[in-house]
C-alpha positions in Angstrom: 86.4 87.0 2.6 84.1 88.4 5.4 83.3 85.2 8.4 79.8 84.2 9.4 80.5 83.7 12.9 80.0 86.3 15.1 82.2 87.4 18.0 81.8 85.4 21.3 80.3 88.1 24.4 82.7 88.1 26.8 80.2 87.7 29.4 79.3 84.2 27.5 83.3 83.2 27.9 83.1 84.1 31.3 80.1 82.2 32.3 81.9 79.2 30.6 84.6 79.6 32.4 83.0 80.1 35.8 81.3 76.4 35.0 84.8 74.8 34.2 86.2 76.6 37.4 83.1 75.1 39.8 83.6 71.8 37.8 87.2 71.5 39.2 86.2 72.2 42.6 83.6 69.3 42.3 86.9 67.4 41.4 86.5 67.1 37.3 90.1 67.2 35.5 90.3 70.8 33.7 90.7 68.9 30.8 87.4 67.0 30.8 86.0 70.2 32.2 86.9 72.5 29.4 85.8 69.5 26.7 82.6 69.6 27.7 82.3 73.1 26.6 80.8 73.8 23.0 83.5 73.4 20.2 82.8 77.4 19.3 83.4 78.6 22.7 86.7 76.4 23.5 90.0 77.9 22.4 88.9 80.9 24.0 87.6 79.2 27.3 90.6 77.4 27.9 93.0 80.7 27.6 90.4 82.4 30.3 90.1 79.4 31.7 94.5 78.7 32.2 94.9 82.5 33.2 92.2 81.9 36.3 93.5 78.8 37.3 97.2 80.7 37.7 95.7 83.0 40.1 93.0 81.5 41.3 94.8 81.7 44.9 95.3 85.3 44.7 91.5 85.4 43.5 89.9 83.2 46.3 92.0 85.1 48.8 90.6 88.4 47.7 87.2 86.9 47.7 87.0 86.2 51.2 87.6 89.5 52.2 85.0 91.2 49.8 82.3 88.8 51.1 82.0 87.8 54.7 80.3 84.6 53.7 80.9 82.3 51.0 78.5 82.7 47.9 76.7 80.1 46.5 78.7 78.1 44.7 78.4 78.9 41.1 78.1 82.6 41.7 81.3 82.7 43.7 82.7 80.5 40.8 81.5 83.5 38.3 83.4 86.0 41.4 86.4 84.1 41.8 86.6 84.0 38.1 86.2 87.8 37.1 88.5 88.9 40.3 91.3 86.5 38.8 91.1 88.2 35.7 91.1 91.6 37.3 94.4 91.1 39.5 96.1 88.7 36.8 99.2 89.2 37.9 100.1 92.1 36.8 98.9 90.3 33.0 95.7 92.3 32.6 93.7 90.2 30.1 90.5 92.7 29.7 89.9 96.4 30.2 89.0 96.3 34.3 85.3 98.2 33.8 84.4 96.1 30.5 85.6 93.2 32.6 83.1 93.8 35.9 80.3 94.7 33.4 80.6 91.6 31.0 80.9 89.5 35.1 77.8 91.2 36.1 75.7 90.1 32.2 76.9 87.3 33.0 75.5 86.8 36.3 72.1 88.3 35.0 72.0 85.3 32.3 72.8 82.8 34.6 69.5 82.0 35.8 70.9 80.5 39.2 72.7 83.2 40.2 70.2 86.2 38.7 69.3 87.3 41.9 72.9 87.6 42.9 74.6 89.9 40.1 73.9 93.3 42.2 76.3 91.0 44.7 78.8 90.0 42.6 79.1 93.8 41.0 79.3 95.6 44.5 82.6 92.9 45.2 84.0 93.9 42.1 83.2 97.2 42.1 85.0 97.3 45.5 88.5 95.5 44.6 88.7 98.0 41.5 88.3 100.8 43.9 90.5 99.3 46.6 92.7 97.2 44.4 95.8 97.8 46.1 94.8 97.4 49.7 92.9 94.9 49.2 96.4 93.0 47.9 98.5 94.8 50.4 95.8 92.9 52.9 96.4 89.5 51.5 100.6 90.1 50.2 101.6 87.4 53.5 99.0 84.8 52.6 101.1 81.8 50.8 98.1 80.6 48.7 97.9 84.2 46.8 101.2 84.6 46.2 102.1 81.4 45.2 98.6 80.4 43.5 99.3 76.6 44.7 97.8 75.5 47.7 99.5 75.4 51.6 100.6 72.1 51.6 102.3 72.0 47.8 104.4 75.0 48.8 105.6 73.0 52.0 106.6 70.2 50.6 108.5 71.8 47.6 110.1 73.8 50.5 111.1 70.3 52.4 112.0 68.6 49.3 113.7 71.8 47.6 114.7 74.5 50.5 117.1 76.4 47.1 114.9 75.9 44.5 111.3 76.0 45.9 110.4 79.5 44.6 111.8 79.1 40.7 110.0 75.8 40.9 106.5 77.6 42.0 107.5 80.4 39.5 108.0 78.2 37.0 104.8 76.4 37.1 102.6 79.7 36.8 104.2 80.3 33.2 103.1 79.5 30.2 105.0 76.4 29.0 106.5 75.9 25.6 105.4 74.3 21.9 108.0 71.0 21.9 108.4 69.4 19.1 110.0 66.0 19.0 111.7 64.6 15.4 111.3 61.8 13.9 115.1 60.0 13.9 113.5 57.5 10.7 112.1 60.8 8.6 115.1 63.4 9.4 117.3 64.5 11.6 116.9 67.6 14.7 119.7 70.2 12.3 117.1 69.8 9.3 114.1 70.2 10.8 115.3 73.6 12.5 116.4 74.9 9.0 113.1 73.8 7.9 111.7 75.8 10.4 113.8 78.7 9.4 112.8 79.2 6.3 109.1 78.9 7.0 109.6 82.1 9.5 108.7 79.6 12.3 111.2 80.5 15.3 112.6 77.7 17.2 116.1 76.1 19.0 116.6 72.7 19.9 116.6 70.9 23.0 118.6 67.6 23.5 119.2 65.6 20.8 115.8 65.3 19.5 114.1 68.5 20.4 112.9 71.6 19.1 111.5 74.4 20.5 109.2 76.5 19.1 109.1 80.3 20.5 105.5 80.5 19.5 102.6 78.3 19.8 101.3 76.9 16.1 98.8 75.2 15.5 100.0 71.2 14.3 98.6 71.5 10.9 100.4 74.4 10.6 103.7 72.7 11.6 105.9 70.8 8.0 105.7 67.1 8.2 103.3 67.1 11.2 100.4 65.2 8.8 103.0 63.4 7.6 104.9 61.8 10.8 108.1 63.6 11.1 107.8 65.2 14.4 105.1 64.3 17.3 104.5 67.1 20.3 106.4 66.2 22.8 108.2 68.3 26.2 112.2 68.0 26.5 111.7 65.6 29.5 109.7 63.1 28.4 111.8 62.6 25.2 114.2 61.8 27.7 112.8 58.3 28.6 113.7 56.5 25.4 117.2 56.7 25.0 117.8 56.4 28.7 116.1 53.1 28.4 117.6 52.0 24.9 121.6 53.6 25.3 123.9 50.7 25.1 121.8 47.8 25.9 121.0 44.3 24.4 119.6 45.6 20.9 122.1 43.1 19.1 119.7 41.1 18.9 115.5 41.1 19.1 114.7 43.0 21.7 110.8 43.0 23.4 109.7 45.9 25.0 106.7 47.1 27.5 105.4 50.3 27.7 103.7 50.0 30.9 101.7 53.2 31.0 102.0 53.8 27.8 98.8 56.5 26.6 99.0 58.7 25.2 102.2 57.0 23.1 104.5 59.4 22.7 107.0 57.4 24.1 105.9 54.3 22.6 106.5 55.7 19.3 109.8 57.7 20.4 110.8 53.7 21.2 109.5 53.0 17.8 111.7 55.6 15.9 114.9 54.8 17.3 115.0 51.0 17.1 113.9 47.7 15.6 112.2 46.7 19.1 108.8 44.8 19.6 107.1 47.1 21.8 103.6 46.0 23.8 102.1 49.2 25.1 99.6 48.6 27.8 97.0 51.5 29.3 94.1 50.7 31.6 91.8 53.2 29.4 90.3 52.0 26.2 90.1 55.4 25.0 93.2 56.5 25.9 94.5 53.2 23.9 92.4 55.0 21.0 95.4 57.3 21.2 98.1 55.5 21.4 96.6 53.6 18.0 96.2 57.4 16.2 99.7 58.3 17.3 101.0 54.9 16.0 99.1 54.7 12.6 100.3 58.6 12.0 103.6 57.5 12.2 103.6 54.4 9.9 104.4 52.5 13.0 104.0 49.5 15.2 103.4 47.7 18.4 100.8 45.7 20.3 98.6 48.3 21.8 96.7 46.3 24.7 93.5 48.0 26.9 95.1 46.0 30.1 96.0 46.4 33.7 99.8 46.6 34.6 99.4 45.7 38.0 97.6 42.2 36.7 99.4 40.6 34.1 97.2 37.4 34.9 95.1 39.7 32.2 97.2 40.4 29.7 100.7 38.7 30.0 101.9 35.9 27.4 104.3 34.7 29.9 107.4 35.5 27.9 109.7 37.6 30.1 110.7 41.0 28.5 114.5 42.8 27.9 113.1 45.9 28.7 110.1 47.7 30.8 109.6 51.4 30.7 107.2 52.3 33.8 105.4 56.0 33.2 104.2 55.5 36.7 100.8 57.5 37.8 101.9 59.9 40.0 100.9 63.9 40.8 102.0 65.1 37.9 103.5 68.0 39.9 106.0 68.4 37.2 103.4 69.4 34.3 101.2 71.9 36.0 102.0 74.9 33.7 100.3 72.5 30.7 97.8 71.5 33.1 97.2 74.7 35.7 94.6 73.0 37.4 96.3 70.2 39.3 97.4 71.8 41.8 93.4 72.4 42.5 92.5 68.8 43.0 95.4 67.3 43.9 95.1 66.1 48.1 98.4 65.6 50.3 97.1 62.6 51.0 97.1 61.6 47.3 100.5 61.3 47.8 101.0 58.3 49.8 98.2 56.5 47.5 100.2 57.2 44.4 103.5 56.4 46.0 102.3 53.1 46.9 100.4 52.6 43.7 103.4 53.2 42.4 106.1 50.5 44.5 103.1 48.2 43.5 103.6 48.6 39.6 107.2 48.5 40.3 107.0 45.1 42.1 105.1 43.3 39.6 107.5 45.0 36.5 110.4 43.2 38.0 108.7 40.4 38.3 108.2 40.4 34.6 111.6 41.2 33.4 114.7 39.4 32.4 117.9 39.0 33.7 120.1 41.3 32.5 116.9 43.2 31.6 116.3 47.1 31.9 113.5 49.1 34.1 113.0 52.6 33.2 111.2 54.2 35.8 109.6 58.0 35.7 107.2 59.8 36.4 106.4 63.7 35.7 106.1 64.9 39.4 108.8 66.9 41.2 108.1 65.3 44.8 111.2 63.3 46.2 108.5 61.0 47.6 107.4 59.4 44.0 111.3 59.6 42.4 114.0 59.3 44.7 112.8 58.2 47.2 110.5 55.6 46.0 113.7 54.3 44.0 115.8 53.6 47.2 113.4 51.9 49.1 112.9 49.7 46.1 116.8 49.1 45.8 116.6 48.8 49.4 114.3 45.7 48.8 115.1 44.2 45.7 118.6 42.8 45.9 118.8 42.1 42.3 118.5 46.0 41.5 121.3 48.0 40.2 121.2 51.4 39.5 122.4 52.3 36.5 121.9 56.0 35.4 119.8 58.4 37.1 119.9 62.2 36.4 117.1 62.3 38.8 114.3 64.8 38.9 114.4 67.3 36.7 112.8 70.6 37.5 111.5 73.2 35.2 114.3 76.0 35.2 118.6 75.9 34.8 119.9 76.4 37.5 119.1 72.9 40.0 122.6 71.8 41.2 122.9 69.8 38.6 119.7 68.1 38.9 118.4 69.3 35.5 120.7 68.5 31.4 123.3 70.9 31.1 121.5 72.1 28.0 118.2 73.4 30.1 117.6 76.9 29.3 114.8 78.6 31.4 111.5 76.4 30.6 112.4 74.0 28.5 111.9 71.1 30.5 109.1 69.7 32.5 109.1 68.4 36.2 110.6 64.9 35.3 112.1 61.9 37.3 114.0 59.1 35.9 116.1 56.1 37.2 117.1 53.3 35.0 117.4 49.9 36.6 119.1 46.6 35.7 118.2 43.0 36.8 121.3 41.5 37.6 121.6 37.6 36.9 120.5 35.3 39.1 
């Protein structure tokens, strides 16, 4: 049947992507900026925006060569959007001349920058003429080469002198789509067999994960709507088993998931064991997502919109047997899923986040029973938010014992034991885990 929907012209998509870039430069998250795009444009705009953000450092360096003065913000966003798609790290999305023509058309149709259409045209056509020479001129620029801010690159060099290049390369790859099999509804092997029968190529990740060779809409996945699988990266799937392994499950266990949205780890805890879970998130709208996740999986938890760091507003006074603290962090380990993060973060953010993490650790520790376990985790590859944070906590808390710490998981296979032994390239996001036990008084 013939579709009644007219194809979206490229100039319109470029216009929307430039708007996303401009919003991110003004401090808005990429997710929020893309969500504001009309639904009919959103899939294509997200794909193009991600491609642009992965090459934005290169594009900005080129723009500085092509224009002696920084253009107005809207024009600069369109120009850098177009340059990012033209250079694309060797992966051209569109024919170069078509893209330039459509970028100029986009400028002509954008009231704030209509008068700069000729300028955009001149810059882009100069790039096409002098491409190799211009790229050679920026080859020594670290931001242009790695497409991350200088401070980020330097931090990785300090933390991971043997692996920083690999971490940066992996951060610019497309993230895989990974599923978590609901152990109450079937096994990993069973689901892999079912996927193979449906012609969907996949391989196992960890104990519960299934990595799809090509992403699929969730409605196409066998059993997704029935709660048999959930979308969750393999690294995030380590949380619930780490917290519940060899614990006191012979008696009722009260678990706190302190920063729970969107609910993936909460659900995994409930899939693995008959525990009572309190799930907190400070944002009421994100608590709605937790409820939706649990409803799809036919699971139940006490979901509260509250600040975990202020227990006087939500805690009933009964200590918890186990606490999962997935602390607010830089999200430096999930840049491939959220390529805007690198351009939003500032070096000063890390110290502020470390202070928040330390405060939450202190508060959570006070809510834990003697003999109880606390799992601290962050989706960060920066040591300040992982091993350094836990070292400082252990130094200040003599009643804390480190039981297990897989340490920092890096999104590649060869990290001197920092990643799980089954971690093939791109199987895991960057994460940090440490399991602590509160010794009896």
